[in-house]
C-alpha positions in Angstrom: -33.2 94.4 40.3 -31.8 97.6 38.9 -34.6 97.8 36.3 -37.2 97.3 39.1 -35.6 100.2 41.1 -35.8 102.4 38.0 -39.4 101.6 37.5 -40.2 102.2 41.1 -38.4 105.6 41.0 -40.2 106.5 37.8 -43.6 105.7 39.5 -42.7 107.6 42.6 -41.5 110.6 40.5 -44.7 110.5 38.3 -46.9 110.3 41.4 -45.1 113.3 43.0 -45.5 115.4 39.8 -49.2 114.4 39.4 -50.0 115.1 43.1 -48.3 118.5 42.8 -50.1 119.4 39.6 -53.5 118.4 41.0 -52.7 120.4 44.2 -51.8 123.4 42.2 -55.0 123.3 40.1 -57.1 123.0 43.3 -55.2 126.0 44.8 -55.5 128.0 41.6 -59.2 127.3 41.1 -59.9 128.6 44.7 -57.6 131.6 44.7 -59.3 134.9 44.3 -57.6 137.3 41.8 -58.4 141.0 42.1 -58.3 143.3 39.0 -58.3 147.0 39.7 -59.2 149.1 36.6 -60.1 152.7 35.9 -62.6 154.2 33.4 -61.9 157.8 32.5 -64.7 159.7 30.7 -65.9 163.3 30.5 -69.4 162.0 30.7 -69.1 160.7 34.2 -71.0 163.1 36.5 -69.0 165.0 39.0 -70.7 163.2 42.0 -69.6 159.9 40.6 -65.9 160.6 40.3 -63.9 158.0 42.2 -67.1 155.9 42.4 -66.1 152.2 42.8 -68.1 149.4 41.0 -67.3 145.8 42.0 -68.1 143.3 39.3 -69.0 139.7 39.9 -69.9 137.2 37.2 -70.3 133.5 36.5 -70.3 132.3 40.1 -72.1 129.1 39.1 -72.8 128.3 42.8 -69.1 128.2 43.7 -68.2 128.6 47.4 -64.9 130.2 48.6 -64.3 129.1 52.2 -67.0 128.2 54.7 -70.2 130.0 53.9 -68.3 131.9 51.2 -66.4 133.8 54.0 -63.3 134.2 51.8 -65.3 135.9 49.0 -67.3 138.0 51.4 -64.3 139.2 53.4 -62.4 140.1 50.2 -65.4 142.2 48.9 -65.6 144.0 52.3 -61.9 144.7 52.1 -62.3 146.2 48.6 -65.3 148.3 50.0 -67.1 149.2 46.7 -69.9 151.7 46.3 -72.0 149.2 44.5 -71.8 145.6 43.3 -73.0 144.5 39.8 -73.5 140.8 39.1 -73.8 139.9 35.4 -75.4 136.5 35.3 -74.7 132.8 35.6 -74.6 133.1 39.3 -76.1 129.6 39.4 -76.2 126.9 36.8 -79.0 125.2 34.9 -79.2 122.5 37.6 -80.5 125.3 39.8 -78.8 126.8 42.9 -79.8 124.0 45.3 -77.6 125.4 48.1 -78.8 129.0 47.3 -75.2 130.1 47.2 -75.8 133.4 45.4 -78.8 134.1 47.5 -76.9 133.6 50.7 -74.0 135.6 49.4 -76.3 138.5 48.8 -77.8 138.1 52.3 -74.4 138.6 53.7 -73.5 141.6 51.5 -76.8 143.5 50.9 -76.7 145.4 54.2 -73.3 146.9 53.2 -73.7 147.5 49.4 -76.4 147.9 46.8 -76.4 144.9 44.5 -77.6 145.1 40.9 -78.2 141.7 39.2 -78.7 140.9 35.5 -79.4 137.5 34.0 -77.0 135.2 32.1 -77.8 132.3 29.8 -78.1 129.8 32.7 -80.7 131.9 34.4 -82.5 132.4 31.1 -82.5 128.6 30.5 -84.2 128.0 33.8 -86.5 131.0 33.5 -87.9 129.7 30.1 -87.7 126.0 30.8 -90.5 123.7 29.7 -90.3 122.1 33.2 -92.9 123.8 35.4 -90.9 123.1 38.6 -87.8 124.8 37.2 -89.8 127.9 36.2 -91.6 128.0 39.6 -88.2 127.7 41.4 -86.8 130.6 39.3 -89.7 132.8 40.3 -89.2 131.9 43.9 -85.5 132.5 43.7 -85.9 136.0 42.1 -88.5 136.9 44.6 -86.2 136.0 47.5 -83.4 138.1 46.0 -85.8 141.1 45.7 -87.0 140.6 49.3 -83.5 141.1 50.6 -83.1 144.2 48.5 -81.2 142.9 45.4 -82.1 145.0 42.4 -82.9 142.6 39.6 -82.6 144.3 36.2 -84.3 142.0 33.7 -84.5 143.9 30.4 -85.1 147.1 32.4 -83.4 150.3 33.5 -82.8 151.8 36.9 -81.4 155.2 37.9 -78.5 155.5 40.3 -78.7 158.8 42.0 -75.9 160.5 44.0 -76.3 164.1 45.0 -77.7 166.1 42.1 -76.4 163.6 39.5 -77.6 160.3 38.2 -76.4 157.5 35.9 -78.5 154.9 34.2 -78.0 151.1 34.7 -79.6 148.8 32.2 -79.8 145.0 32.4 -80.0 143.1 29.2 -81.5 139.6 29.1 -81.1 138.1 25.7 -83.1 135.0 24.7 -81.2 131.8 24.3 -81.5 131.9 20.5 -78.9 134.7 20.6 -76.3 132.4 22.1 -74.5 129.8 20.1 -76.2 126.4 19.7 -73.4 124.5 21.3 -73.7 120.8 20.6 -76.0 120.6 17.6 -75.1 120.2 13.9 -75.9 123.9 13.3 -74.0 125.2 16.2 -72.2 127.7 14.1 -75.5 129.5 13.6 -76.4 132.3 15.9 -78.8 135.1 15.5 -77.0 138.5 15.1 -77.6 141.2 17.8 -78.0 144.8 16.6 -78.8 148.2 18.1 -82.4 147.6 17.0 -82.6 144.4 19.1 -81.4 146.2 22.1 -83.9 149.0 21.5 -86.6 146.4 21.4 -85.6 144.7 24.7 -84.5 147.7 26.9 -85.5 150.8 25.0 -83.6 153.5 23.2 -80.6 154.8 25.0 -80.4 158.5 26.0 -76.8 159.2 25.0 -76.8 162.5 26.9 -76.7 160.5 30.2 -73.9 158.2 31.4 -75.1 154.7 30.7 -74.0 151.4 32.2 -75.1 148.2 30.6 -75.1 144.8 32.3 -75.0 142.3 29.5 -73.8 138.7 30.1 -72.3 138.0 26.6 -69.4 140.2 25.6 -69.4 138.9 22.0 -72.1 141.5 21.0 -69.9 144.4 22.0 -70.4 146.3 18.7 -74.2 146.3 19.2 -73.8 147.5 22.8 -71.5 150.3 21.6 -73.9 151.3 18.8 -76.8 151.3 21.2 -75.0 153.9 23.4 -73.5 152.1 26.3 -70.6 154.0 28.0 -69.6 151.0 30.0 -70.7 147.4 29.5 -70.1 144.8 32.1 -69.9 141.2 30.8 -68.7 137.7 31.7 -69.7 134.4 30.0 -66.3 133.5 28.5 -64.7 132.4 31.8 -61.5 134.1 30.8 -61.0 131.7 28.0 -60.9 128.8 30.5 -57.3 127.9 29.6 -55.0 131.0 29.6 -51.6 130.8 27.9 -48.9 133.4 28.0 -49.3 136.3 25.6 -52.4 135.0 23.8 -54.3 134.4 27.1 -57.7 132.6 27.0 -58.1 130.1 24.2 -61.6 128.5 24.7 -65.1 129.9 25.0 -68.0 128.2 26.8 -69.8 128.7 23.4 -67.6 125.9 22.1 -65.3 128.1 20.1 -61.6 128.8 20.1 -59.8 132.1 20.7 -62.8 134.3 21.7 -62.4 137.9 20.7 -63.4 139.4 24.1 -62.3 137.3 27.1 -61.0 139.5 29.9 -60.1 143.1 30.9 -61.1 146.3 29.3 -61.8 146.9 25.6 -62.3 150.4 24.2 -64.0 151.6 21.0 -65.2 155.1 20.3 -65.6 156.2 23.9 -67.4 153.0 24.8 -65.8 150.5 27.3 -66.4 146.8 27.6 -65.3 145.2 30.9 -65.1 141.4 30.7 -64.7 139.5 34.0 -63.1 136.1 34.0 -65.7 134.9 36.4 -65.6 133.0 39.7 -66.9 129.5 39.0 -67.1 126.8 36.3 -70.0 125.3 34.4 -69.6 122.3 32.0 -65.8 122.6 32.1 -64.9 122.1 35.7 -61.3 123.4 35.7 -59.5 126.6 35.0 -55.8 126.6 33.8 -53.6 129.6 34.7 -57.0 131.4 35.1 -57.8 132.0 38.8 -61.3 133.2 39.8 -61.6 137.0 39.4 -63.2 139.9 41.1 -63.1 143.1 39.0 -63.3 146.6 40.6 -63.7 149.6 38.4 -63.1 153.2 39.6 -64.8 155.9 37.6 -62.6 158.9 36.9 
């Protein structure tokens, strides 16, 4: 009888711990974390001092609250000058509920939105499936119709007063991402300044240049090309974040990614890596809540 009571207590205790753990993971994966960062540069034009850029990445069709009200209200509370979205806003299964499209519909009247593609968009865009390619064209057209500025291997000028800065959007073909689950997955084509020149043109380093590039692992090429600030995502904050070492896993099926969150600085070029908002193949984050990044230019 005593042993039965001990077993019962153990089962109850284990159930409580398991329920609490699951509850915490659900809470953490739906809690919005805000990272306020500053970029200081003598190249920033006077009119853009204290200019706020809100960075969203890797939404993967995730919804925060009914109709994404939680995310929308938080963005309005932060009140940026512009929003940049750096890809993987939907997944390769396509955005059936049009989550990102509806998010933009709710935000576009308040803020300009600049959108570059990630690997998931590129997979659908270049799919051998005609229906997927057709859907992608429809989706991009709908975004453009509501005023989202889609920057697909292109440049736009952001003008304020007498000053301007350049915003480039880089869309790398899938061959420049790691081949995840194949025997040669370690192989990946290198990215260089010349590759960027070919896709988005040479950079005028006299201007202040912002680059939207989904994959942060090519930071050295972005810096050599001439980016003053590069906004990236892709790594999902390393998925599992541990104290001190932080993120340990990359969606490219690799451990301890070099660039996973926050700001990295090299030779007057900054890389801003967002931890992202949603999940793709790995459906859980550990000690790694969804993140909105807001950068203030100084």
